C-alpha positions as CSV (number, residue, x, y, z in Angstrom):
1,X,0.1,-0.2,-0.1
2,X,1.1,3.8,-0.8
3,X,1.3,6.2,2.1
4,X,0.9,9.4,1.1
5,X,0.7,12.5,3.6
6,X,-0.6,16.2,2.9
7,X,0.9,19.1,5.0
8,X,-0.9,22.5,5.7
9,X,-1.5,24.7,8.0
10,X,-3.8,23.4,9.8
11,X,-4.3,19.6,8.8
12,X,-7.9,20.8,7.7
13,X,-7.4,22.7,4.3
14,X,-6.4,19.7,2.5
15,X,-9.1,17.1,3.3
16,X,-11.6,18.3,0.3
17,X,-7.9,17.5,-1.7
18,X,-8.2,14.1,0.1
19,X,-11.6,12.8,-0.3
20,X,-11.1,14.1,-4.3
21,X,-7.6,12.5,-4.6
22,X,-8.8,8.6,-2.6
23,X,-11.8,8.8,-5.3
24,X,-9.2,9.2,-7.9
25,X,-7.3,6.4,-6.4
26,X,-10.2,3.8,-6.2
27,X,-11.6,4.6,-9.4
28,X,-8.3,3.7,-11.0
29,X,-7.6,0.4,-8.5
30,X,-4.4,1.7,-6.6
31,X,-4.0,0.5,-3.7
32,X,-3.6,4.0,-1.2
33,X,-3.2,5.7,2.1
34,X,-3.9,9.3,2.3
35,X,-4.2,12.1,5.0
36,X,-3.7,15.0,5.7
37,X,-2.3,16.5,8.6
38,X,-1.4,20.0,10.0
39,X,2.2,20.6,9.9
40,X,3.1,20.3,13.8
41,X,1.6,16.6,13.2
42,X,4.0,16.0,10.5
43,X,7.0,14.8,12.3
44,X,5.3,12.5,14.3
45,X,3.4,10.5,11.4
46,X,6.4,10.9,9.2
47,X,8.4,9.2,12.1
48,X,5.2,7.0,13.0
49,X,4.1,5.6,9.9
50,X,5.8,4.0,7.0
51,X,5.0,7.3,4.4
52,X,6.1,7.1,0.9
53,X,5.5,10.4,-0.3
54,X,5.1,14.2,1.5
55,X,3.1,16.9,-0.5
56,X,3.5,20.6,0.9
57,X,0.1,22.5,0.5
58,X,1.6,25.8,-1.1
59,X,0.7,27.7,1.8
60,X,3.7,25.4,4.2
61,X,6.3,25.3,1.0
62,X,8.3,27.7,3.2
63,X,9.1,23.9,5.4
64,X,10.0,21.7,2.4
65,X,14.1,22.2,2.6
66,X,13.9,21.4,6.4
67,X,11.7,18.1,5.7
68,X,14.2,17.8,3.0
69,X,17.0,18.0,5.2
70,X,15.2,15.8,8.5
71,X,14.0,13.5,6.3
72,X,16.9,13.0,3.3
73,X,15.3,9.9,1.9
74,X,11.7,10.5,1.8
75,X,10.4,12.3,-1.1
76,X,8.8,15.9,-1.7
77,X,7.6,18.3,-3.1
78,X,4.7,20.8,-2.7
79,X,1.7,20.8,-4.8
80,X,1.4,23.7,-7.4
81,X,-0.8,27.0,-6.5
82,X,-3.0,25.4,-9.3
83,X,-4.0,22.0,-8.6
84,X,-4.7,22.8,-5.0
85,X,-6.9,26.3,-5.4
86,X,-8.6,24.0,-7.8
87,X,-8.7,20.7,-5.5
88,X,-7.5,18.5,-8.6
89,X,-7.1,15.7,-6.9
90,X,-6.1,13.3,-10.1
91,X,-3.0,15.6,-10.7
92,X,-2.3,16.0,-7.2
93,X,-2.4,11.9,-6.9
94,X,-0.2,12.0,-10.6
95,X,2.5,14.2,-8.9
96,X,2.4,11.6,-5.5
97,X,3.0,8.9,-8.2
98,X,5.5,10.7,-10.2
99,X,7.5,11.0,-7.2
100,X,7.4,7.8,-6.3
101,X,9.0,6.2,-9.7
102,X,5.8,5.2,-10.8
103,X,4.4,8.0,-13.6
């Protein structure tokens, strides 16, 4: 099972995006676990679960470099502003796949 973590400032703004990503994953037969957390919970989740990809909301892009240093073997990126604003679950899911070498 692939595990994708979305990180945003409060953990709530990405809940709709997670729902759309899950819908796309189910419709396309991907076995995934996708969850969203607030930035202050990200370390705990990364350290306690086998996360494969972390995607940061555009509003917290400033922490990307810090997380890349702390977790150098973890694949991570910032969700493009357009996909985030439009809540384009398909594009964001495909972004996670590409990061994980599965495009």
